[in-house]
N, C-alpha and C positions, 0 to 999 in steps of 0.2 A: 633981126632974124638970126644973126650970127650968135647973139647971146642966148636966145631961146634954144638954138641948136646945142650950144655948149651946156646949157642948163639941163636939157634932156639927157645929154651924154653923161653929165655928172650924176644926174639922178640914177641913170642906169648903172653907172659905176658904183654908186652908193648902195643901190639895191643888191647888186652882186656881192658887194662886200658884206652887207648885212645878211644876205642869204648864207654866205660862207660862215659868218660868225654864228648865225642861228644854228647852222648844221654843226658847227664846232661845239656850241653850247649844248645842243642835244646830245652830241656824242659824249661830252663831259658829264652830263647828267646821267646818261646811261652807264658810263664808266663808274660814276659815283654810286649809282644804284646797285651796280654789280658788285662793287667793293663792299657796300653795306650788306648785301645778301651773302657775299662770301664770308664777311665777318660773322654774320648771324649763323651761317652754316658751320663756321669753325667753332663758334661757341656751343652750338647744338651738338656738334661732333664731340667736343670736349665733355659736355654734360653726359652724352650717351656713353662716352668712353669711361667716365667716372662711374656711371651707373653700371656699366658692363663690368667694370673692375669690382664694384661692390657685390654685384650679383655673382661674379665668379668666386670672390672670396666667400660669400654666403654659401654658394654651391659646394665649395671645398669644405667649409665647416660642416655642412649637412652630410657630405660624404664621409667626413671623419666621424661625425656622430653616428651615422648609419653603420660605419665599420665597428665602432665601439659597441653599439647595440647588437650588431650581428655577433660579435665575439661574446658579448654578455649572454645573448640568447643561446649561443652554443654551450657556454658554461652552464647556463640554467638547464639546457636540455640534458647535458651530461649529469648534472645534479638530479634532475628529474628521473633519468634512467637509473642512477644509483639508488635514489629513494624508492623507486618502484621495485628495483631488485631487492633492496633491503626489506621492503614491505612484503614482498613475496616470500622471502626467507622467514620473516617474522610470522607471516600467515601459516607457512608450513610448520614452523616451530610451535605456534599456538595450537594448530590442529593436532600436532604430535603430543603436545603437553595435555591438550584436552582429552585426547584418547588415553594417554597414560593416567590422567586424573580419573577418568571414567573407569579405567581398569582397576586403579587403586581403590576407588569407591566400591566397586563390585567385590574386590578382594576383601576390603574392610567389612562390607555388608555380610559376606559369607562367613568371615571370622566372628562377627558379632552374632550372626544367626546361630552358628555352631555353639558359641559359648552360652547363648541364651537357652537354646534347646538342652544343652547339658545342664545348665543351672536349673531349669524347670523340670527336668526328668530325674535328677539326682537329689537336689537339695530341696526344691520347692515344687514337688509334683502336685498337680491339680487335676481333679476329675469330678464328674457330676455324680451325685448320690441321690437316688430316688427316695423320697420320704413318703411314708404311708399316712397320708392325710386325707380324711374324708371331706368331701365337698360340703360346705356349709348349707348348700341347698338341700342336700340329702338329709342332713341332720334336722334341718328345719321342717322338711316334709314329714319326717318321722315323728317329730314332736307336735306338729300341728296337722292333723289329718284334713282339716278344712282348707288347707292352702291349695291353690290351683296349680296346674302344671306350668302355666305362663309365669306365675310368680316365682316358681322354682327356677325356671330358665333365666329369668331376669336376675335373680340372685347369683346364679352361676356366672352369668355374663359380667355382672358388676364386680365379682371377685377376680375376674381375669382382665380387668381394665386398670390403667394407670394414667394419672394426669401427667402429660409430657408435652412440652413446648406449647402450652396454652390450650391444649385439647386433650380429650380422653382417648387413649389408644388401647388396642387389645394387646395383652401381654400373656403369651401362652405359658411362660415360665413363672408366672407370678404365684409363688407359694407351693408349687408342685414338686420342686427339686431343691437340693442344696448343693453347694460346691465345697469340696474338701481341699485342704492344702496341707502338705507335708504328711498327710496320713488320713485315713478314713474317720478318725475320732475327732478331728478338728475341722468343723464345718461351719459355714455361714449360710443363712437363708438367702436363697437366690433373689428374692424380691426386695432385698435391702431393708427389711423390717428387723431392726436390731433392738426393738423395744424390750425384749426379754432381758437385755443387759441392765438398763436403768430401772426396770421394774424389779429385778432381783436386788439391785442396790437399795432401792427405796424400801423393799420388803425386809431386807437385812437390818435396816435401821430400826425397825419396829419389832422384828422377830429374831431371836438369837437361839442357836442350837446347832448340834452337829449335822443335822440334816441340811441346814442351809449351806454348809461347806461342801457336802458330798454332792447334792443335787444343785450344782452351780452352773447355770448356762452362761454366766458372765465370764467364767474362766475360758470356756471354749470360744466365745465370741472375741474376747480380748486377745487370746492367743492367735486366732486366725487373722485378726486385723493387724496384729503385731508382725506376723509373718508376711502379710500382704504389704505392709509398709516397708519392711526390709527388702522384699523383692522389688518393689517400685524404686526405692533408692538405688539398689544395685543395678537395675535396668537403666536408670538415668545415667549412671556412670558408664555402663557399657555402650549405650547409644549416644552418649555425649549430648544429652538434652537437658537444659535447665528447667527444673520443675517450677511451676508458678506459685506453689504453696510450700512453705517450709514446714516439714513434719518430721520430727525425730523418730528414730526407731523405737524409743522407749516411751512414746506418747501413750500407748495403750497398756503399758506395764505398770506395776506398782500399785498405788492405792486406787480404790474405786473412783471412777470419774463421775462427776455430776452429769445430769442429763444435757445441760447446755454445752459443757465442755466436750462431752463424748460426741454429741451431734456435730459440733463444729469440727472436731478432728476427723470424723467420718466424711464430712463434706470436703475437707481438704484432701483426704486420701482419694476420694472419687474424682475430684478435679485433677489431681496429678495423674491418675490413671487415664482419664479422658485426654489429657494433654499428650501423654505418651502415645495413645492410640491415634491422635491427630497427626503426630510427627511421623508415624509409620504408615499413614494412609490406610488405616483400617476402614472397612466399609461402614459408613455411618448408619446404615439401616440395621446393622447388628448391635449397635451400642445402645445402652440405656443408662441414664445418669445415676440410677440407684443400684445397678447390678455391679457390685464391686469385683468379685472374683470372676464372674462371667466375662466382664470386659477384659480382665487380665488374661483369661483363657483365649479370647479372640486375638489379643495382642501377641501372645507368645505361641500361637498355634502354628504348626508347620505349614498350614495352608495359607498363611499370610504371606503374600507374594513380596511385599515391600519391607519385610522385617529386616532390620539392620541398615536401612537407607540413611543417607545424610542429605541435608539441604533444607530449603524453606518449606513451609507447609501452612495450610489454612486452618483456622479454628472455627468450628461450627458454633455460631452464637446461640442457635436454638437449644443445643444440648447444654451449653453453659448456663443459659437462662433457666433451664429446667432444674438446675441444681438449687435454685432459690426455693423450690417447692418442697424440699426435704425438711420435714419436721417444722412447719411454720410456727407452731405453738411454742416450740423450744427456743426459737430465735429471739423472742421477746423476753425470755426469762432472765433474771439476774441471779448471779451466783452469790452465795453468802460469804464464801471464803475470799479473802482479799488477794490471794496469790493467783486467782483465776481471772482477774481483770486484766487480760492481756489483749491489746488491740491487734487487729489484723495487720496493721502497719508494721508491728514489731515481729510478726511471724511470717508474713508473706514476702516473697521476693519481688512481687510486683510484675504486672503484665503490660504496663504502658509502653515499655521499650521492646523493640523487636529482639529476640534472642538469636544472636548470630554466633556461629562457631568461632571461638577465639583461636589465635595462632598458637603454635606449640610453645614458643618462648614466653607467651603471656598466660599460659594455662595455670590457673591457681586451683589446686586440688582441695577446694573448701569442702565439697560434699564428702570426699573420701575421709578427710580429717574429722568431719562431723559424724560420719558413720562409725569411725573407730572410737571417737569419744562416746557416742551413744552406746557402743558395745561395751566399753569400759564402765559406763554408767549402769548398764544392765547387770554387769558382773558384780558391781559394788553395791547397788541399791537393794535393800531388803525387799523381798516379795512376800506378800501375805500368804499366798497359796503355794504349797510345795509342788503341786502338779504343774501349775502354770509356770513357776520359776524354773522347773526342770526342763520344760519344753522350750522356754525362751533362751536359757543358757545353752542348751544343745544347739538351737538354731544359730546363736551367736558364734559358737565354736565352729559349726559347719560352714558358716559364711566366711569366717576368718581363714579356715583351712582352704576353702575354695579360692579366696582372693590370693593366698600365698601360692597356690598351685598355678593360678592364672598368671600372676606376675612372674613366676619362675619359668613358665613356658615362653613368655615374651622375651 
């Protein structure tokens, strides 16, 4: 009994000791767990501190970059304001220069207009001359009493029509009037029918005599065309317009031209006149590809509002195409003389390139030199007819004196 009692006491004592040890172990485990957690928290805090430091450094870098961008934006804003201010100044300057240029163009147009009107009123006056021509319908009705009134009216209507731009149009001036230049004795048919020239030339080859020289329509036509060529070349100098066709002042002077060469020269003259009319914005409804002097009259008329203008212009393709219908039979003829085989490439300036006004320092006075050379050629070249030679030399002298007076005033 005594041993059992001691055993129980010993067991109790052992149980107490084990309970204390268990409690101690639990406390130690808790302490160890807390230490581990503390260590983990320290590591986490270190990592967070490192990240915080990196974020802080990144934030500082971003702030510095933002400061740089802000300062750069301020500089750009200042540059933008300066550029806008400069652009406003340039805009005002461009507007002022544009106004000054417009004023100078208007002043130049007025000077050109005054010089052209003086030129056409003193040296090359042109006026319409009525010709007493009987209507072919009336002549036909007198010769044939059986002809009906409808046939007479159809003949009269056919006489007043012209093939233009691919269609037949009514021409009120066809054959009724003539246009004189430099005097009433030098006239051209208004309808552009210059067949009397080469008809007389062909007749002169077969018939010789003094009457052929006195009754010479070729002298009148060639003199009028020569004056018209001189006027066109002078107008191109005043208006500063490059002509599409190269035509010398002496083209219609000197020896009698063949039909092919004469027709080609007339077509070039008409093309140059139409080109000048296009450049001065002449009403296209008034122009006709065959009316040489009438187109010139419309060009230099005081009623032409844009006479003397500068700048780009449009060319009417219909009127230019109508030039191809002038003397179609003569276009296919070949000349017997070898000196007349001159291609258009050698005589034309070409129209493939746009004609722009050249700067003052690049201006080459080729046309002026050409005109002076042609005038000297006119003075030195022997002319068959004394009357035509006198008229042409007087015109050359008058043009030279006018150019000297014109350059002297400038």
